[in-house]
FIKE-387244 format. One record per residue (C-alpha): residue number from 1; residue in one letter; x, y, z. Coordinates in Angstrom, 1 decimal. Layout:
# FIKE-387244
{i: NUM; aa: A; px: X; py: Y; pz: Z}
...
//
This chain:
# FIKE-387244
{i: 1; aa: M; px: 18.1; py: -6.8; pz: -34.9}
{i: 2; aa: P; px: 18.4; py: -3.4; pz: -33.2}
{i: 3; aa: A; px: 18.7; py: -3.4; pz: -29.4}
{i: 4; aa: M; px: 15.5; py: -2.8; pz: -27.7}
{i: 5; aa: S; px: 14.9; py: 0.0; pz: -25.2}
{i: 6; aa: T; px: 15.0; py: -0.7; pz: -21.6}
{i: 7; aa: L; px: 12.4; py: 2.1; pz: -21.0}
{i: 8; aa: P; px: 8.8; py: 1.3; pz: -20.5}
{i: 9; aa: A; px: 6.6; py: 1.8; pz: -23.6}
{i: 10; aa: S; px: 4.6; py: 4.4; pz: -21.6}
{i: 11; aa: T; px: 7.6; py: 6.6; pz: -20.8}
{i: 12; aa: P; px: 7.0; py: 10.1; pz: -22.2}
{i: 13; aa: A; px: 9.7; py: 11.6; pz: -24.5}
{i: 14; aa: T; px: 12.5; py: 13.5; pz: -23.1}
{i: 15; aa: R; px: 11.6; py: 17.2; pz: -22.5}
{i: 16; aa: D; px: 13.7; py: 19.7; pz: -24.1}
{i: 17; aa: V; px: 14.4; py: 22.9; pz: -22.1}
{i: 18; aa: V; px: 16.1; py: 26.0; pz: -23.7}
{i: 19; aa: F; px: 17.9; py: 28.6; pz: -21.6}
{i: 20; aa: I; px: 18.3; py: 32.0; pz: -23.3}
{i: 21; aa: A; px: 21.7; py: 33.5; pz: -22.9}
{i: 22; aa: Y; px: 22.7; py: 37.1; pz: -23.5}
{i: 23; aa: P; px: 25.5; py: 39.4; pz: -22.5}
{i: 24; aa: R; px: 25.4; py: 40.5; pz: -19.0}
{i: 25; aa: M; px: 22.8; py: 38.1; pz: -17.8}
{i: 26; aa: S; px: 23.0; py: 36.8; pz: -14.2}
{i: 27; aa: L; px: 24.6; py: 33.5; pz: -13.9}
{i: 28; aa: L; px: 22.5; py: 32.2; pz: -11.1}
{i: 29; aa: D; px: 19.3; py: 33.0; pz: -12.8}
{i: 30; aa: L; px: 20.2; py: 30.5; pz: -15.5}
{i: 31; aa: S; px: 22.3; py: 28.0; pz: -13.6}
{i: 32; aa: G; px: 20.0; py: 27.6; pz: -10.5}
{i: 33; aa: A; px: 16.9; py: 26.6; pz: -12.6}
{i: 34; aa: Q; px: 19.2; py: 24.7; pz: -14.8}
{i: 35; aa: T; px: 20.5; py: 22.6; pz: -12.0}
{i: 36; aa: V; px: 17.1; py: 21.8; pz: -10.9}
{i: 37; aa: F; px: 16.3; py: 20.2; pz: -14.1}
{i: 38; aa: W; px: 19.5; py: 18.3; pz: -14.3}
{i: 39; aa: A; px: 18.9; py: 16.8; pz: -10.8}
{i: 40; aa: A; px: 15.3; py: 15.9; pz: -11.9}
{i: 41; aa: S; px: 16.7; py: 14.1; pz: -14.9}
{i: 42; aa: K; px: 18.9; py: 11.9; pz: -12.6}
{i: 43; aa: A; px: 16.0; py: 11.3; pz: -10.4}
{i: 44; aa: L; px: 13.7; py: 10.2; pz: -13.4}
{i: 45; aa: A; px: 16.6; py: 8.0; pz: -14.8}
{i: 46; aa: E; px: 16.7; py: 6.0; pz: -11.6}
{i: 47; aa: R; px: 13.0; py: 5.3; pz: -12.0}
{i: 48; aa: G; px: 13.5; py: 4.3; pz: -15.7}
{i: 49; aa: Q; px: 12.0; py: 7.4; pz: -17.1}
{i: 50; aa: R; px: 13.3; py: 10.0; pz: -19.5}
{i: 51; aa: G; px: 14.1; py: 13.3; pz: -18.1}
{i: 52; aa: Y; px: 15.1; py: 16.7; pz: -19.5}
{i: 53; aa: Q; px: 17.3; py: 17.6; pz: -22.4}
{i: 54; aa: L; px: 18.9; py: 21.0; pz: -21.6}
{i: 55; aa: H; px: 20.1; py: 23.6; pz: -24.2}
{i: 56; aa: T; px: 21.6; py: 27.0; pz: -23.5}
{i: 57; aa: A; px: 21.2; py: 29.1; pz: -26.5}
{i: 58; aa: S; px: 21.8; py: 32.8; pz: -27.8}
{i: 59; aa: L; px: 21.0; py: 34.6; pz: -30.8}
{i: 60; aa: S; px: 24.2; py: 33.9; pz: -32.5}
{i: 61; aa: G; px: 25.6; py: 31.1; pz: -30.5}
{i: 62; aa: G; px: 29.3; py: 31.1; pz: -29.1}
{i: 63; aa: L; px: 30.6; py: 32.4; pz: -25.8}
{i: 64; aa: I; px: 28.4; py: 34.6; pz: -23.8}
{i: 65; aa: H; px: 29.8; py: 36.6; pz: -20.8}
{i: 66; aa: T; px: 27.6; py: 36.7; pz: -17.7}
{i: 67; aa: V; px: 27.6; py: 39.9; pz: -15.5}
{i: 68; aa: E; px: 29.9; py: 37.8; pz: -13.0}
{i: 69; aa: G; px: 32.3; py: 37.4; pz: -15.7}
{i: 70; aa: L; px: 32.1; py: 33.8; pz: -16.4}
{i: 71; aa: A; px: 31.7; py: 32.8; pz: -20.1}
{i: 72; aa: I; px: 29.2; py: 30.3; pz: -21.1}
{i: 73; aa: D; px: 29.3; py: 28.3; pz: -24.5}
{i: 74; aa: T; px: 25.9; py: 28.6; pz: -26.4}
{i: 75; aa: R; px: 24.3; py: 27.1; pz: -29.5}
{i: 76; aa: S; px: 22.3; py: 29.3; pz: -31.9}
{i: 77; aa: L; px: 18.8; py: 29.9; pz: -31.4}
{i: 78; aa: G; px: 18.4; py: 29.5; pz: -35.1}
{i: 79; aa: T; px: 19.3; py: 25.8; pz: -34.9}
{i: 80; aa: L; px: 16.3; py: 25.0; pz: -32.6}
{i: 81; aa: D; px: 12.9; py: 23.8; pz: -33.7}
{i: 82; aa: M; px: 10.9; py: 25.8; pz: -31.1}
{i: 83; aa: A; px: 7.7; py: 23.9; pz: -31.8}
{i: 84; aa: A; px: 9.5; py: 20.8; pz: -30.4}
{i: 85; aa: Q; px: 10.7; py: 22.5; pz: -27.2}
{i: 86; aa: D; px: 8.9; py: 22.0; pz: -23.9}
{i: 87; aa: T; px: 10.1; py: 24.9; pz: -21.9}
{i: 88; aa: L; px: 11.8; py: 28.2; pz: -22.7}
{i: 89; aa: V; px: 13.6; py: 30.0; pz: -19.8}
{i: 90; aa: V; px: 14.7; py: 33.6; pz: -19.9}
{i: 91; aa: P; px: 17.0; py: 34.6; pz: -17.1}
{i: 92; aa: G; px: 17.5; py: 38.3; pz: -15.9}
{i: 93; aa: A; px: 20.2; py: 40.8; pz: -15.8}
{i: 94; aa: P; px: 21.1; py: 43.2; pz: -13.0}
{i: 95; aa: D; px: 21.1; py: 46.2; pz: -15.4}
{i: 96; aa: I; px: 18.0; py: 45.3; pz: -17.5}
{i: 97; aa: C; px: 16.1; py: 48.6; pz: -16.7}
{i: 98; aa: Q; px: 18.9; py: 50.4; pz: -18.2}
{i: 99; aa: T; px: 19.9; py: 48.0; pz: -21.1}
{i: 100; aa: L; px: 16.5; py: 46.8; pz: -22.4}
{i: 101; aa: D; px: 16.5; py: 48.7; pz: -25.4}
{i: 102; aa: E; px: 19.8; py: 47.0; pz: -26.4}
{i: 103; aa: H; px: 18.1; py: 43.6; pz: -26.6}
{i: 104; aa: G; px: 15.6; py: 44.5; pz: -29.4}
{i: 105; aa: E; px: 16.9; py: 41.7; pz: -31.4}
{i: 106; aa: L; px: 16.4; py: 39.2; pz: -28.6}
{i: 107; aa: T; px: 12.8; py: 40.5; pz: -27.8}
{i: 108; aa: D; px: 11.8; py: 40.3; pz: -31.4}
{i: 109; aa: W; px: 12.8; py: 36.7; pz: -31.5}
{i: 110; aa: L; px: 10.8; py: 36.1; pz: -28.3}
{i: 111; aa: H; px: 7.7; py: 37.7; pz: -29.8}
{i: 112; aa: A; px: 8.0; py: 35.5; pz: -32.9}
{i: 113; aa: H; px: 9.1; py: 32.2; pz: -31.4}
{i: 114; aa: A; px: 8.6; py: 32.0; pz: -27.7}
{i: 115; aa: Q; px: 4.9; py: 30.6; pz: -27.5}
{i: 116; aa: L; px: 5.8; py: 27.8; pz: -29.7}
{i: 117; aa: A; px: 7.1; py: 26.1; pz: -26.7}
{i: 118; aa: R; px: 4.7; py: 24.5; pz: -24.4}
{i: 119; aa: R; px: 5.9; py: 26.8; pz: -21.5}
{i: 120; aa: V; px: 7.6; py: 30.1; pz: -21.2}
{i: 121; aa: V; px: 9.4; py: 31.0; pz: -18.0}
{i: 122; aa: S; px: 11.2; py: 34.1; pz: -16.8}
{i: 123; aa: V; px: 13.7; py: 34.2; pz: -13.8}
{i: 124; aa: C; px: 13.9; py: 37.6; pz: -11.9}
{i: 125; aa: S; px: 14.3; py: 40.4; pz: -14.3}
{i: 126; aa: G; px: 13.9; py: 38.3; pz: -17.3}
{i: 127; aa: A; px: 10.2; py: 39.5; pz: -17.0}
{i: 128; aa: F; px: 11.3; py: 42.7; pz: -18.6}
{i: 129; aa: L; px: 12.3; py: 40.6; pz: -21.9}
{i: 130; aa: L; px: 9.1; py: 38.7; pz: -22.0}
{i: 131; aa: A; px: 7.2; py: 42.1; pz: -21.3}
{i: 132; aa: Q; px: 9.1; py: 43.9; pz: -24.0}
{i: 133; aa: A; px: 8.2; py: 41.0; pz: -26.3}
{i: 134; aa: G; px: 4.4; py: 41.4; pz: -25.6}
{i: 135; aa: L; px: 4.3; py: 38.1; pz: -23.9}
{i: 136; aa: L; px: 3.0; py: 39.4; pz: -20.5}
{i: 137; aa: D; px: 0.2; py: 41.9; pz: -21.5}
{i: 138; aa: G; px: -2.8; py: 41.4; pz: -19.5}
{i: 139; aa: Y; px: -1.2; py: 39.0; pz: -17.3}
{i: 140; aa: R; px: -0.3; py: 39.0; pz: -13.5}
{i: 141; aa: A; px: 3.6; py: 38.8; pz: -13.3}
{i: 142; aa: A; px: 6.5; py: 38.7; pz: -10.8}
{i: 143; aa: T; px: 10.0; py: 40.0; pz: -10.8}
{i: 144; aa: H; px: 12.5; py: 41.0; pz: -8.1}
{i: 145; aa: W; px: 10.9; py: 43.2; pz: -5.6}
{i: 146; aa: A; px: 13.4; py: 46.1; pz: -6.3}
{i: 147; aa: M; px: 12.2; py: 46.0; pz: -10.0}
{i: 148; aa: C; px: 8.4; py: 45.9; pz: -9.6}
{i: 149; aa: D; px: 7.9; py: 49.6; pz: -9.8}
{i: 150; aa: A; px: 10.0; py: 49.9; pz: -12.9}
{i: 151; aa: L; px: 8.2; py: 47.0; pz: -14.6}
{i: 152; aa: R; px: 4.8; py: 48.4; pz: -13.6}
{i: 153; aa: E; px: 5.6; py: 51.9; pz: -14.9}
{i: 154; aa: R; px: 7.2; py: 50.6; pz: -18.2}
{i: 155; aa: F; px: 4.5; py: 48.1; pz: -19.0}
{i: 156; aa: P; px: 1.2; py: 49.2; pz: -17.6}
{i: 157; aa: A; px: -0.7; py: 46.3; pz: -19.2}
{i: 158; aa: I; px: 0.8; py: 44.0; pz: -16.7}
{i: 159; aa: E; px: -0.4; py: 43.5; pz: -13.3}
{i: 160; aa: V; px: 2.8; py: 43.3; pz: -11.3}
{i: 161; aa: D; px: 2.6; py: 41.3; pz: -8.1}
{i: 162; aa: A; px: 5.4; py: 42.5; pz: -5.7}
{i: 163; aa: D; px: 5.0; py: 39.8; pz: -3.2}
{i: 164; aa: A; px: 4.8; py: 36.6; pz: -5.0}
{i: 165; aa: I; px: 7.7; py: 34.1; pz: -5.3}
{i: 166; aa: F; px: 6.4; py: 32.9; pz: -8.8}
{i: 167; aa: I; px: 3.2; py: 33.1; pz: -10.9}
{i: 168; aa: Q; px: 1.7; py: 31.0; pz: -13.6}
{i: 169; aa: Q; px: -0.6; py: 32.6; pz: -16.0}
{i: 170; aa: G; px: -1.6; py: 30.1; pz: -18.8}
{i: 171; aa: N; px: 1.5; py: 28.7; pz: -20.1}
{i: 172; aa: V; px: 3.6; py: 31.7; pz: -18.8}
{i: 173; aa: W; px: 5.6; py: 31.5; pz: -15.8}
{i: 174; aa: T; px: 7.5; py: 34.5; pz: -14.0}
{i: 175; aa: S; px: 9.4; py: 34.5; pz: -10.8}
{i: 176; aa: A; px: 10.9; py: 36.8; pz: -8.3}
{i: 177; aa: G; px: 14.7; py: 37.4; pz: -7.7}
{i: 178; aa: V; px: 17.4; py: 35.1; pz: -8.3}
{i: 179; aa: T; px: 17.0; py: 32.1; pz: -6.1}
{i: 180; aa: A; px: 13.2; py: 32.2; pz: -6.7}
{i: 181; aa: G; px: 14.0; py: 30.6; pz: -10.1}
{i: 182; aa: I; px: 14.9; py: 27.4; pz: -8.2}
{i: 183; aa: D; px: 11.5; py: 27.5; pz: -6.6}
{i: 184; aa: L; px: 9.7; py: 27.9; pz: -10.0}
{i: 185; aa: A; px: 11.9; py: 25.1; pz: -11.6}
{i: 186; aa: L; px: 10.8; py: 22.8; pz: -8.5}
{i: 187; aa: A; px: 7.2; py: 23.7; pz: -9.3}
{i: 188; aa: L; px: 7.7; py: 23.1; pz: -12.8}
{i: 189; aa: V; px: 9.3; py: 19.7; pz: -12.3}
{i: 190; aa: E; px: 6.4; py: 18.8; pz: -9.7}
{i: 191; aa: A; px: 3.9; py: 19.4; pz: -12.4}
{i: 192; aa: D; px: 5.8; py: 17.1; pz: -14.9}
{i: 193; aa: A; px: 6.9; py: 14.4; pz: -12.7}
{i: 194; aa: G; px: 5.0; py: 14.5; pz: -9.5}
{i: 195; aa: H; px: 5.9; py: 15.2; pz: -5.7}
{i: 196; aa: E; px: 8.3; py: 12.3; pz: -5.1}
{i: 197; aa: V; px: 10.7; py: 13.3; pz: -7.8}
{i: 198; aa: T; px: 10.5; py: 16.8; pz: -6.7}
{i: 199; aa: L; px: 11.3; py: 16.0; pz: -3.1}
{i: 200; aa: Q; px: 14.2; py: 14.0; pz: -4.1}
{i: 201; aa: V; px: 15.6; py: 16.9; pz: -6.2}
{i: 202; aa: A; px: 15.0; py: 19.3; pz: -3.3}
{i: 203; aa: R; px: 16.8; py: 17.1; pz: -0.9}
{i: 204; aa: E; px: 19.8; py: 16.7; pz: -3.3}
{i: 205; aa: L; px: 20.1; py: 20.4; pz: -3.8}
{i: 206; aa: V; px: 19.5; py: 21.1; pz: -0.3}
{i: 207; aa: V; px: 16.6; py: 23.6; pz: -0.8}
{i: 208; aa: Y; px: 13.0; py: 23.7; pz: 0.6}
{i: 209; aa: I; px: 10.4; py: 22.0; pz: -1.6}
{i: 210; aa: K; px: 7.6; py: 23.7; pz: 0.4}
{i: 211; aa: R; px: 7.9; py: 27.5; pz: -0.6}
{i: 212; aa: P; px: 4.8; py: 28.0; pz: -2.9}
{i: 213; aa: G; px: 4.3; py: 30.8; pz: -5.3}
{i: 214; aa: G; px: 2.1; py: 32.9; pz: -2.8}
{i: 215; aa: Q; px: 4.8; py: 33.1; pz: -0.1}
{i: 216; aa: A; px: 6.0; py: 36.6; pz: 0.2}
{i: 217; aa: Q; px: 9.3; py: 37.8; pz: -1.1}
{i: 218; aa: Y; px: 10.2; py: 39.8; pz: 1.9}
{i: 219; aa: S; px: 8.9; py: 41.4; pz: 5.0}
{i: 220; aa: T; px: 6.3; py: 44.2; pz: 5.2}
{i: 221; aa: L; px: 8.8; py: 46.0; pz: 7.5}
{i: 222; aa: L; px: 11.6; py: 45.6; pz: 5.0}
{i: 223; aa: Q; px: 9.6; py: 46.9; pz: 2.1}
{i: 224; aa: S; px: 8.6; py: 49.9; pz: 4.2}
{i: 225; aa: Q; px: 12.2; py: 50.6; pz: 4.9}
{i: 226; aa: T; px: 13.2; py: 50.5; pz: 1.2}
{i: 227; aa: R; px: 10.7; py: 52.9; pz: 0.0}
{i: 228; aa: D; px: 10.6; py: 56.5; pz: 1.2}
{i: 229; aa: G; px: 9.0; py: 55.7; pz: 4.4}
{i: 230; aa: S; px: 11.8; py: 56.7; pz: 6.9}
{i: 231; aa: L; px: 9.4; py: 59.3; pz: 8.4}
{i: 232; aa: F; px: 7.4; py: 56.4; pz: 9.9}
{i: 233; aa: D; px: 10.2; py: 53.8; pz: 11.0}
{i: 234; aa: D; px: 9.7; py: 54.6; pz: 14.8}
{i: 235; aa: L; px: 5.9; py: 54.4; pz: 14.3}
{i: 236; aa: H; px: 6.4; py: 51.0; pz: 12.7}
{i: 237; aa: L; px: 8.4; py: 49.8; pz: 15.6}
{i: 238; aa: W; px: 5.5; py: 51.0; pz: 18.0}
{i: 239; aa: V; px: 3.1; py: 49.1; pz: 15.9}
{i: 240; aa: M; px: 5.0; py: 45.8; pz: 16.1}
{i: 241; aa: D; px: 5.1; py: 46.0; pz: 19.9}
{i: 242; aa: R; px: 1.3; py: 46.4; pz: 20.0}
{i: 243; aa: L; px: -0.2; py: 44.2; pz: 17.2}
{i: 244; aa: G; px: -2.1; py: 42.2; pz: 19.7}
{i: 245; aa: D; px: -4.1; py: 45.1; pz: 20.9}
{i: 246; aa: P; px: -7.6; py: 44.7; pz: 19.0}
{i: 247; aa: Q; px: -8.1; py: 48.4; pz: 19.7}
{i: 248; aa: L; px: -5.0; py: 49.4; pz: 17.5}
{i: 249; aa: S; px: -6.5; py: 51.4; pz: 14.7}
{i: 250; aa: V; px: -5.6; py: 53.8; pz: 11.9}
{i: 251; aa: E; px: -6.8; py: 56.6; pz: 14.3}
{i: 252; aa: R; px: -4.4; py: 55.4; pz: 17.1}
{i: 253; aa: L; px: -1.6; py: 55.3; pz: 14.4}
{i: 254; aa: A; px: -2.4; py: 58.9; pz: 13.4}
{i: 255; aa: E; px: -2.3; py: 59.9; pz: 17.1}
{i: 256; aa: Q; px: 1.0; py: 58.4; pz: 17.7}
{i: 257; aa: A; px: 2.5; py: 60.0; pz: 14.6}
{i: 258; aa: A; px: 1.2; py: 63.5; pz: 16.0}
{i: 259; aa: M; px: -0.9; py: 63.9; pz: 12.7}
{i: 260; aa: S; px: -4.6; py: 64.5; pz: 11.8}
{i: 261; aa: L; px: -6.2; py: 61.4; pz: 10.6}
{i: 262; aa: R; px: -6.7; py: 63.0; pz: 7.0}
{i: 263; aa: N; px: -3.1; py: 64.2; pz: 6.7}
{i: 264; aa: F; px: -1.5; py: 61.0; pz: 8.3}
{i: 265; aa: T; px: -3.5; py: 58.8; pz: 5.7}
{i: 266; aa: R; px: -2.5; py: 61.0; pz: 2.8}
{i: 267; aa: V; px: 1.3; py: 61.2; pz: 3.8}
{i: 268; aa: Y; px: 1.4; py: 57.7; pz: 4.8}
{i: 269; aa: K; px: 0.2; py: 56.3; pz: 1.3}
{i: 270; aa: L; px: 2.6; py: 58.8; pz: -0.4}
{i: 271; aa: R; px: 5.6; py: 57.7; pz: 1.4}
{i: 272; aa: T; px: 5.0; py: 53.9; pz: 1.8}
{i: 273; aa: G; px: 2.8; py: 53.1; pz: -1.2}
{i: 274; aa: R; px: 0.2; py: 51.6; pz: 1.2}
{i: 275; aa: T; px: -2.8; py: 52.9; pz: 3.1}
{i: 276; aa: P; px: -2.3; py: 52.6; pz: 6.9}
{i: 277; aa: S; px: -5.1; py: 50.1; pz: 7.1}
{i: 278; aa: K; px: -3.4; py: 48.0; pz: 4.6}
{i: 279; aa: A; px: -0.1; py: 48.2; pz: 6.3}
{i: 280; aa: L; px: -1.6; py: 47.3; pz: 9.6}
{i: 281; aa: E; px: -3.2; py: 44.2; pz: 8.2}
{i: 282; aa: L; px: 0.2; py: 43.0; pz: 6.6}
{i: 283; aa: F; px: 2.0; py: 43.7; pz: 9.8}
{i: 284; aa: R; px: -0.6; py: 41.4; pz: 11.6}
{i: 285; aa: L; px: -0.5; py: 38.9; pz: 8.8}
{i: 286; aa: E; px: 3.5; py: 38.7; pz: 9.0}
{i: 287; aa: A; px: 3.4; py: 38.3; pz: 12.8}
{i: 288; aa: A; px: 0.9; py: 35.4; pz: 12.3}
{i: 289; aa: K; px: 3.0; py: 33.8; pz: 9.7}
{i: 290; aa: R; px: 6.0; py: 33.8; pz: 12.2}
{i: 291; aa: L; px: 3.9; py: 32.2; pz: 15.0}
{i: 292; aa: L; px: 2.6; py: 29.4; pz: 12.7}
{i: 293; aa: E; px: 6.2; py: 28.9; pz: 11.6}
{i: 294; aa: N; px: 7.8; py: 28.8; pz: 15.0}
{i: 295; aa: S; px: 5.2; py: 28.3; pz: 17.8}
{i: 296; aa: P; px: 3.0; py: 25.6; pz: 19.0}
{i: 297; aa: H; px: 0.0; py: 28.0; pz: 19.8}
{i: 298; aa: K; px: -3.3; py: 27.1; pz: 18.4}
{i: 299; aa: I; px: -4.5; py: 29.0; pz: 15.5}
{i: 300; aa: E; px: -7.3; py: 30.7; pz: 17.4}
{i: 301; aa: R; px: -4.7; py: 31.9; pz: 19.9}
{i: 302; aa: I; px: -2.4; py: 33.0; pz: 17.2}
{i: 303; aa: A; px: -5.2; py: 35.1; pz: 15.7}
{i: 304; aa: R; px: -5.9; py: 36.8; pz: 19.0}
{i: 305; aa: L; px: -2.1; py: 37.5; pz: 19.5}
{i: 306; aa: C; px: -1.9; py: 39.3; pz: 16.3}
{i: 307; aa: G; px: -4.8; py: 41.4; pz: 16.6}
{i: 308; aa: F; px: -7.2; py: 39.4; pz: 14.5}
{i: 309; aa: S; px: -10.8; py: 39.4; pz: 16.1}
{i: 310; aa: D; px: -11.1; py: 35.6; pz: 15.5}
{i: 311; aa: E; px: -9.6; py: 32.6; pz: 13.6}
{i: 312; aa: E; px: -12.0; py: 33.2; pz: 10.7}
{i: 313; aa: H; px: -10.7; py: 36.8; pz: 10.1}
{i: 314; aa: L; px: -7.2; py: 35.4; pz: 10.1}
{i: 315; aa: R; px: -8.2; py: 32.8; pz: 7.6}
{i: 316; aa: V; px: -9.8; py: 35.3; pz: 5.3}
{i: 317; aa: C; px: -6.6; py: 37.5; pz: 5.5}
{i: 318; aa: F; px: -4.5; py: 34.5; pz: 4.6}
{i: 319; aa: Q; px: -6.6; py: 33.5; pz: 1.6}
{i: 320; aa: R; px: -6.7; py: 37.1; pz: 0.4}
{i: 321; aa: H; px: -3.0; py: 37.6; pz: 0.7}
{i: 322; aa: L; px: -1.4; py: 34.2; pz: 0.1}
{i: 323; aa: S; px: -4.1; py: 32.2; pz: -1.2}
{i: 324; aa: I; px: -3.7; py: 29.4; pz: 1.4}
{i: 325; aa: S; px: -5.3; py: 28.7; pz: 4.8}
{i: 326; aa: P; px: -3.4; py: 29.3; pz: 8.1}
{i: 327; aa: R; px: -3.6; py: 25.5; pz: 8.8}
{i: 328; aa: D; px: -2.1; py: 24.7; pz: 5.3}
{i: 329; aa: Y; px: 0.6; py: 27.5; pz: 5.8}
{i: 330; aa: R; px: 1.6; py: 25.9; pz: 9.2}
{i: 331; aa: S; px: 1.9; py: 22.4; pz: 7.7}
{i: 332; aa: R; px: 4.2; py: 23.7; pz: 4.8}
{i: 333; aa: F; px: 6.3; py: 26.0; pz: 6.9}
{i: 334; aa: S; px: 6.4; py: 25.0; pz: 10.5}
{i: 335; aa: R; px: 9.8; py: 24.3; pz: 11.8}
{i: 336; aa: E; px: 8.4; py: 21.2; pz: 13.5}
{i: 337; aa: G; px: 6.6; py: 20.0; pz: 10.1}
//
């Protein structure tokens, strides 16, 4: 008589996860997410449940050299039954904007086979490969903040979100730069196995479980500095010292910049990519986030300190930009939480 399985009859089948490898891809884009699924399998096994079966595959199989110089042994994509795969993960590459056309065979394969899997995932600039394969048309998508403009310009049918850590659109998930792939993988594990398993994985890997897709990739001030916005660097520092002033307005910013309101509005948008009113709102939002994370102040006081007229205006701003309330944001990100 064959040996009986020790797994409960209700235990779901092992989920197969395929990681696509190609020359000069980023090692951490692949290995970060891969390690999350590996740790999840360990946690599930401790509970008598099946976990994930991980495959690293390339077009032809064999050794693939990452941009860091490490070679990874892969199997051929042709040996996989994609309809039986749970999740397909496409990592990024630092030079993908320059080399995308060299990956035509891979994007053709993605176009023909990717959506046979239950979920399709990109890490960082892997979004360019999904876009080239036509898998992101009409979707909102994330990628590394430094590549958002390039993705938007090359693929205008995609709504590129420069702030999101990761985004789900149907069965397609995209994530921001490098370690955001870990955040996305944790979200996938939580969708599959629940909060307790995901918390165990996060603890083992010493990473936060609480960073959701809506949290911004980087600060508004940093973004202003990385664009052609140096003309307004001093103005931004002046603004940051006065955010609590409810009278701080675009007119006052124009006066401080020694420009007419019309010219200031035009030049500011040209140099920074945002209108002055939007930038002011985001500076206030960012200040409120820091206080929610690090201070014991009540939310109403935080709203006032950051220049919002009241708590309701702060809540509306949080919902619009982060899809979360200030109270929920504090519960997730407070250092005392």
